[in-house]
N, C-alpha and C positions, 0 to 999 in steps of 0.2 A: 503494499499500499503505500501510498505518497503522504508526506507530511512537511510541515515547515519547520526549518531549523534555524537557528541564528548563527550565521557563520562566524567563526571566532569567539562564540559564547555570548558576546554582548555587542552592540554596535547601533549604527543608524539604521533607519528603515530599509536602506539598501542591503543590509546584512541578511534579511529574511530571504530563505533559499528553500526551493521545493527539491526535496530528496526521496529516494525510495528506502524503504525500511521494511523489515519482515512484518507479516500480519501478526496481530495481537491475539492473545489467548486469554479469555475471562479465567479469573481465579474464583474460589469458593464466594459465593454472594454478589459476583459481578455479572454484568451483561456487557456484550460488545454491541456497539451501535455503528451502523454504516451511517457516517456523517453526510448529511446533506447541506447543512448550513452552520455557521459558527458565529456567535456574536463576538464583536470586538469591544473591549473595555480598556479604560485608561491604565488600571494595572498591568495590561500587557505591554503598554508602552514603557512602564517604569521597568518592568522584568527585562525587556529588550535593551534597556539601557543600564542594567546591572545594578538597578536601585530597589528591586523588589523580588528577591530570591524565592523560589517555591518552597514550600514547607516540607519537612521531611516526609519522604515516601510519596511525594507528589511527582508527577512526570516533569522532566525539565523543559518540555516544549509548551508553547503557549496556548492560550484558550481556556476560558473558564465556563462557557455555555455552548451548548450545541443543541441541534434537532436532527433527527433522522429517524431510522427504522431499526429495532432490534434484530440482529442476524444471528446472534448465538447467546445461549444462556450458559452461565456457569453452574456449578453444582450448588444446590441448595437454594436455588432462586425460585419464588413461587409468586404468583399473581400477575407474571407477566408472560408473554409469548412471543417466539419469534414472528417479525412481522408488524408487531405494534409500533405505531407511531409515537414517538416520545420525544421530550426534551429534557436535558439534564444539567445540573450543576456539577463542575467538575474542579479539581485541584489543578488542573493543567491538561495538556494534550489534545485540546480542542481543534487546534488547526492542522487537521489530518483528515483522511478518509475513513479511519477507524478510530473509536475511542472506548476505552474500558470505563466502566461507570459502576459504582455501588448501587445496586437496585434499589436501595432504599432514597436514592437521590434523583429519581426520575418523576417526571409529570406526564399525564397523557395528554396528547395533543388532540384539541377538538376537531371534529370532522370538518369543520367549516374554517379552519385555520390553515393557512400556508406554513410549511416548514420553516421558511425564511422568517415569517413574524415569529414563529414558535422559537426560534433561535435567540431571539432578542429579549426572552424572558426570564429565565432562570437564574441569572446572576442579579439582574436588576430588580426583579420581583422580591427575591429573598432579602436583598440589601434593604429595600424600602420597608418591607414588613418588620424585619428585626430592629431597625432603628426607629421608624415612625410609630409603628403599632405596638411593639413590644416594649422597647425602652422609653419611646416617646409618649405611649399611651394616648395616642390621638383618638378622640372621641367624635361622634356625630354632633354637630352643632358648634364644634370649637373651629378656631382659626388657624391654618397651617400655611406658614411662610416657607417657600422653596427658593433657594438661591441656586443659579446654574440651571434655570427650569427648562431649557430645550436640550440639555444633556440626554444621554440615553436614561441615567437615573431620574433626571428632573422630568422628562414627559411621562414616565411611569409613575412617578410619585403624584403628579397632578391627577392623573386618572384614577389611581388607588384612593388617593385623599376624597375625591369627589364621589366614588362609589360608596366610600363609608360614611357619606353625609357631611363632611367637613366644608367649611369655606376656604378657598384657596387664594393666597397672594403670591405671586410668581415675580421673580427678578431676573432679568437676563440683558444682555447687552445689544443694543440696536432695535430699531423699530420692528424690523422684519421678525426677529426672536420674540419680542414682545407680543407681536400680533399672533405668532404661532401659538405661544402659550395661551392666549386669550381662546384661539380657536380649539385648543385641547380641553378647555374647561375652566381656566382659572377665572375667578370672579374678579380680582384685580391683577392686572399684568403691568409692571414697571419697567421703563427702560433704565438700567444702571448707568448708562452713558448720559443721560439727559435730566432724569427726575430726581427729585431729593427724595431718596429712600425712607430715610427716618420720618420726615414729616409725612408722606404719603401713607406709611403703615400706621403711625400714631393716628392719624386722622381716620383710618378705617378701623381703628380699635385695638391695634396691638395684636400680638400673636401669642397662641397658646404652645405651639410646637414649631420649632425652625429646624430644617434639615439643611446643613450647611456643608457645602463642597468648597468653599472659598478660603476659610480659615482666618488669618490674621487680619486681612484688610476690613473683615465684616465684624469683627469681634465686639467693638464699642457699639456698632449699630444693634447687634443681636442683644446685648444688654440692655439697650435703651428701649428696644419695642417690645420686648417679652412681657406678657402680663404677669402678675403675681402668681407664683406656682407654675410658670412656665418652663417648657423642657427645650434644651438647646442640644441637639444631636450633630455631631462632626463626624464625616465620613471621608473627608478628604481636606487638604491644605493647599490647594493651588496657588495661593498668594504669599505662603509661608505658614510655618508651623509654631512659631512664637509670637503670643499675642499678650496684651495687657488686659488683665482680669480686675475689675473692681469688686473686691470681695465684699465691702459693705453693701454694695448695690445687690450682689448675688444673694447675700443673707436676708436683706429687708425684702426683696422680692421673692425669696424662695426658689430661686432659680436652680434647676437640676441640669448639669453638663454632662452628657455622656459622649463616648467615641467608641467606635469599634471597627474592626475588619471582619471579614467573612472567610476568606481563603484558609486562615490558620486553624480554624476551629475543627474540632475532632469530627471524624466520621459520624459518630454517635450524636453529637451536637447538631451537625447539619441534618442528619436524619430527622432529629426533634422539630427542627425549625421547619422543614420541608413538609412534614406532616400537618404542621400548623397552617402553614401557606396554602396547602392543599384543602384544609378544611374551611378556612376563612376566606381567602382571596383568591383561590382558584376559580370559585364560582363566578367571580367578576370576569375573568377571562373567559369562560364558557358562553356567559351572556353578552360578550362583546364590549363590555365597559372598559376593559382595559386591553388597549391594543396599541402599543408604543409605535409611532411612525417610523417607517425605514427610510433613512436619508439616502443610503446607496448601498449597492452589492457589487462585490469583486470577486472574481475567480480566485481560487485558493492560491494559484500561482502568483497572484498580484497582491499578496498580503502586505507587501512593503508599501503599495500604493494606498492601500486602506490604511495604514498606519499614518501615513502623510496627510489623508484626508481628516483623519481624527486628531492629529496634531495641529492642523490649522485653525481649529476650533471654531469654524463656521457652519459646522453641522447642526441639523435640528433633528433630533431623535438618534436612531442606532445605525451603525455601520456594520454589514453582515458579509461575512466570506461565504461563498457557494462553491460545492465540489463538483458540480456538473451533474 
């Protein structure tokens, strides 16, 4: 089978190379998937640059979410059959024609969903669920503020929050992105390049939960606009990881600050999380309420071009590799 490797171990997007390797064989509890599509995520860029190594036991190759058909079952697997259309959360190895997956880390793809769309879901859906709904405890009627609203995570977060009955305030850069966030369901969509974000969010009543991918540059803003008892969930630090925190304000407003990553969690913890996602959030997918837009697709051999597209930062939604 063919897969993408990073020539030299780390490097620029041009270091992504298509190679042939032996077919994979599932171990106990695993299934082998014939990969049809693989979602691209920002951690893939960091890994390629040598900044985000895979956790122990994970494949060295890139790719955290895929969709395709099961073509082989490992010993002890039940509840799944060869030929089932599935999407899956991986620790790595998705940029390939085959992938091995813990059978507990699968979602069934609805009949009315294309596999390219399904490949955009497992990593983003699980990330939003664990941060916004578990750690952030977002409830119907609350106000949810999402920064980076047109990223792959952002578009999914808007749709999930709306499906849960929350009010959504979105921030993104540029009128086109602000318009896209409104089209996805944001009740208030702000242009970070021209709007006064603090004034606008305050006027809207503040936020109960914030999903923050920006980091340092928005730390003061987040502390200012959170309501008493607000929850501030950090999942990336694109503007820097060091920020000033006003501890007195945090105490007086009873702000809860959380941070997390998904990839390094144990297989058992991922299985627990995915069971909860399947119970609570997957019905939104099946009902068509959560369908993140696909910005572009690239053939597997052009993974480097796909990385350049993501690095440019102009995308709205997900970028996906297809294997043909």
